[in-house]
N, C-alpha and C positions, 0 to 999 in steps of 0.2 A: 470681369469688368470692375474697375475701381469706382470709388464714390464719384469722382469728377466725371468719368465717362457716363455713369448712370444718370447724374444730374443733367448732363448735356443731352442725353437721350430724352429725358422728360421734357426739357425745354423745347426740343425739336418737335416732339409729338404735340405739345401744346400749341406751337406756332402753326402746325398743320391743321389744327381743329377748325371746323367751319365757323364763320363769323357769328351766326346765331348762338352756337354753343359757348363761344368765348364771351359773348355779351351776357348770356345767362349766368355763367360762372362769375363774371365781374360783379353782377348784381348781388349774387350770394355773398361775395366777399365784402361788399359795401353795406350790407343790410345792418340796420340798427335794431338791436334786440334788447329785451328786458334784462336788467343787470343780474338777476339770479341764475340766468342760464349761461353756462360756460361752453363755448363752441370751439372746436378745432378741426382742421382739415386732416383727413386720414386717407390712406391709399384706397382707391375705389376698386370694386370688383372688375375683373378684366374681360369676362365672357358674356356679360348681359347685353352689351350694346357696343357699337364702335367707339363711342366716347362716353366717359363717365367721370363724375366728380362726387366725392363723398365727404360728409361731415359727421362728427360725433358730438354729442352734447350731453350735459348733465345739469340737473337742477340742484344747486348746492346750498346747504345751510351750514356754515362753519366747515367742519370736516365730514359732514354727512352728505351723501348723495341720495336725494329724495326720489329721483327718477333719472333714467338715462335712455339714450337712444341713438339711432343712426339714421341719417337722411342721405339718399343717393339720387343724384340727378343723372338720368340716362338720356342719350341722344343718338338717334339713327337718322341721318339726313335723308335716307330713302323711304322713311316712314315705316310703320309697323302695324300690321292689320289688327292685332289685339289691342294696341294702344289707341288706334284711330288718331294718330298724330306722330310727330317726330320726337317729342319729349315724353319722358315718364319720370315720376317721382316715386321712390320706393322707401318705405320707412319701417323701422323697428323701434318700439317704445316699451320700456319696462319700468315697473315700480313694485315695491313691496307693500302689502296691505295687512291689516288686522284680519285674522281668520274669519271673524264675524262678517266683515264687509265682503270678503271673497266668497262667502257662502250665499250671498244674495243672488237669487236665480235670475234677476234682471241685469246683473252686472255686465255681461258681454254686450247686450244691447245698449246700455248706458255708455260704455266706453266707445263703442262705434259711433254713437251720436256725438260724443265729444270731438271725434275726428272731423266728421262732416260739419258739425256746428262751428268748429274753429275756422274752417274754410269759408263757410257761408257768412260768418260774422265779419269777415274782411271783404265780402263781396266778390270772392274769387270764383271765376268760371272754371269748371273742371269736368272731366268725363271719365267713363269706364272705371269707377272705383271698385276695388276688390280687396279682400283681406280676411284675416282671422283674428279673433280675440280668444286668448288662451289663459286660463287660470290654473295654477298649480299650488299644491300645499306640500310642505315638507315637515315630517315628524321625526324626531331624533331619539335614538335608543342606545343602550349600552354606554360606552364611554362618552357619547355625545348627548346623553339624556338630560343634561342640565340646560341645554339650549331650548328656548321656547319654540313652539311650532311657528313656522313661517309660511306666508302665502304671497304669491306673486301674480301680477297681471301682466300680460304681454300682448301688445297690439302689433300685428304685421299687416301692412297695407300698401297699396299702390294706387296711383291715379294719374290721369293725363291732364296736365295744366294747359288751358287753352292758350294758344299762341296769339300774341298781339302784334304790334308794329314790327315789321322786319322779320316776322316769324319767330319772335322771342317771347316766351312767357314771362310773367312778372314773378320771377323766382324769389326776389327779395320778400314779396308779400306772402308767398307760399312758405318760405322759411319762417317768417314771423308767425304765421298761423300754426305751423308745426311746433314752434316754441310755446305758443299758447296751449297747445295740446299737452306738451310735456309738463308745463306748469300746472295744468288742471289735474293731470294724473298724479302729480306730486302733492296736490292739496293746497296750492297757492291760491290766493284770491285773484280776481281779474286784475290785469295791469291797469294802472291809472297814470295820468300825467305826472312825471317826476317820481314814479314809484320806484323805490330802491330798497324796500323792506322785504324781509322774508318771514312769512307767517305760515306755520304748518297746522294742518288740521289733526285732531286727535287720532283719526283712524290710520294715519300714515306711520310707517315704521322706518327707522334708519339707524346706522348706516346699512347699505346693502352689501351683500357679499355674493359675488358671482363666481 
């Protein structure tokens, strides 16, 4: 299949998608986000749900990525018992930290509270949240011994956005709350009206290498 045929196939599948899913995707595309977060569409996973849409984002300061992640919107028109709904949002968020901060025994609980707090701060209704918070440390030896030790936090989570008018969740608001989480993990201050500055906290490390 050449590029033109592949593109036509994508357009055909998009046209066949249910109206609620298309409306939810349109809202994601139209969302207004804080300027430090760079977002782009990426190919979604194919086997998690009949319909899916994926975004990748990075919190950028100059040439440094302070945090990055992926957000996937899933839709099953028939509903899903585990979701208790027809939509599901799935996310991965990563950031590098100073080893001292990564050693804090309360760090996993704090990071999970950042996720739920970001949703609650925008008044979003959601259900069935689940996920993991993982911290990892890397120490370098031999030819790599000059590199400083590095620590990373990783949040993997999913939740069911409550559906509104026409069976469509407020995906734009959920995306904005997810970007709030990215910014908080990256160490940015809360967004304010007209905020276009980038301020990093001392405990953050960049750029990242994956």
